[in-house]
Phi, psi and omega in degrees: 000134182287163178298318181297323180291337180283344183281098183250130178291116186253346178215150174301145183302318182296327177292319180298315180296323177298315178296322180297317181295321178295328180292326177069341180224140175225162176247124179264119176266128186252136181240148177264185183295336180275010180062033178255131179292128185239348179197163171221119187234132177283133171226163177268173183297317182297316179296322179300314182295316185287317188273321189266300189293327182297340184234018184289132176267325180221147181223123180225151171233131181216169179258124182205143177284333180205155178302139177251179178299133189226009180056061178064031176272160172263135183242123186235116175297132179255278174234114186310137004259030182273148177228146177254129182245122183233129180258111187207101181302322182293321178296326179301313183289322184286330183290346176290334181276072186289136175234131175259163176235147179202167176273118187239146166271128183253350179215118183297341177281340174244062191292343181257015177248126185242145173233147176281125179234162171252148183204163180276129177279180175307142174297128186291138168226167182282002173263004190259164171231133174257132190237128170276114189283134175248328183218147173213127176283159178251120187254152176302326179290338172301313181294315179300327184279316184286336181273111183295342180273356180266259180285336178069030184248357186292138171243126192250151000291152188224120174261109182277184176111114178222035171231078199248133172225142178190201183248133176290119181248351176209132185227126180294155184293340180271356184274127186252339188252008179222142174230161179304134181098345179290148168277131184217167180220164176225139179256216190277352178236143186231356183195159174205183181281338178068009184223351182281176181301318180296315181295330184274359179228035177059036173235039184299340177291351176248013177300129179299337180252024178298150182242127179289155184294333173216163180062037177215186180223142171286164180304333180273004176098349179293133181280139177277136177235147190267205195267001172281060193203177182284325188200168177209147172250141180209148170299141187298340177299336184245023176244126188247122176297138179261123181297152181301328184278009184235116181292148183300322182295332176274324185291325192300312184287349174291338190282349166236295183303311181296312182294327181298329177262331180296317183302308179292329174299312181296311185291337181256015168084026177300134180172189180305137179087353180264146176252119188239128176261142178237122179253126178089097185259075174242218182300309179289317184297322179293326174294321180298320177295312183301315183285319179299319177294318180296332179274356173100009184275163170269125192249129175249119181258124179259126179214148176264003188237117179295333186289349177266359185305312183298319178297315183297321178296318179295329178290339174111008179298142180277331182220142177238123183243119176276130186252014183266008177241191180258149173079007183294333185279335188301315179295344182257011183306128177053050183249317193268144177279329178202157172231130171254116179258124177252008185295130183251018174225122187265334180302127179082001180293124180279064188300316181296326176294317178301315182297329181291341180277354184278142173286172181304131183065018177292155185246133169253112184247119177261123175246351170291150183236078180296149175291334181263168176292151173293155177298156177292154183248133174283124183300328180293334176296320178290324183294322189294329182226010179056032182288162184232142179246131181205191179217188182203146183240109182037238181189170181273171176296321179302315180291322179298316180297318178297317180300313182295322177296317178299317180298319179292316183293318184268001181054050178282121180241107176295159177275113187232159172233116182271146173205155179296152184300332179297342178268024181299329177299315178298321182293313182292326175294321178298319177296314181301322183268004177071028183268346185294135174228085359236356173218138171273140177234123178268135178251145190300133174219006178274141177274000000 
């Protein structure tokens, strides 16, 4: 039986259009002259009506598990497993001009006010993956970036968000580890030079020409926009497959917050027999406890707040040390193999006391990014135990894949609060005011 003979009208056209409108979103599959599927682009119902139906030459509805060869037809899933096939040359050309939508801050002085804008995504290459976003975490660096009074680096309009999970709807021909329909994620970096020493040894997160997922520009000048949006395009080097055993709502905030602490834990030898200190039990700190325990370490949680004790115990910390009194560091002198500090406020930080708790060659790694300078360090503190002070920048794809697998295997569930994406203003204010327990996750609501 020929492909055309298989196209059987299964519902009246008016019923199909009604169902399509209720769906509000469709995916347009684009075919080239060789009848090879080359893209999948999300469009809304209004765009579908204006661009496609007004110029349709042929209209078919058929039952199919997947799009088949259609001689440059557009294939649109309606209600699974039905597909609508429309042959329309004008629609073919217009669907290439993809536009995404997102919640943007347009004025850094009004950093908690968002407007829905349309914008041009990354220029497509065959190394890319296009993702229909379902979830996006809210990170502290989102607030620092959108608020012009904080880091002062925002360029507006600005769509934040770099803890992104969704479904791959278009996959370049050069991509080997992702296929259409896979759940995938993107973190805080979306591009690099791909040729420097760092990129060539799985340290692309330290590439001098790395491009942030939002508030940056690709080499061709296109501005990067983040995950408070309908979709995102990214080079596959920065697209991470999500394991089946890990829900999207849990995975998304791992792609910045989780990876930011997992990478230094991994690189500094966290594991059985190690004593690991965690400073600052917020979004990042709670991840540090979860991952350090999953990796087999003995965990010491440092907090200045007694009211978090019950939470910290539930997270699995073996020891809780209150730092709001005097003499707390002395019993821990030369005890810890490493400290991961997630503290994002430096005034009053007892840095020299923390360093005194490290064993010989112990590492103090700060991944918190305070607006102020870190406190000064007494040189004798470094001399006494040969401790080292450093930092860490997100993580590599190799580390991200390992982290996600560990999370799936150990059933690591971060503490999250879900809300619709339209409530992003409420979420960023909550982060600013320290109300998150312990990560906000936005769920898709844009058409």
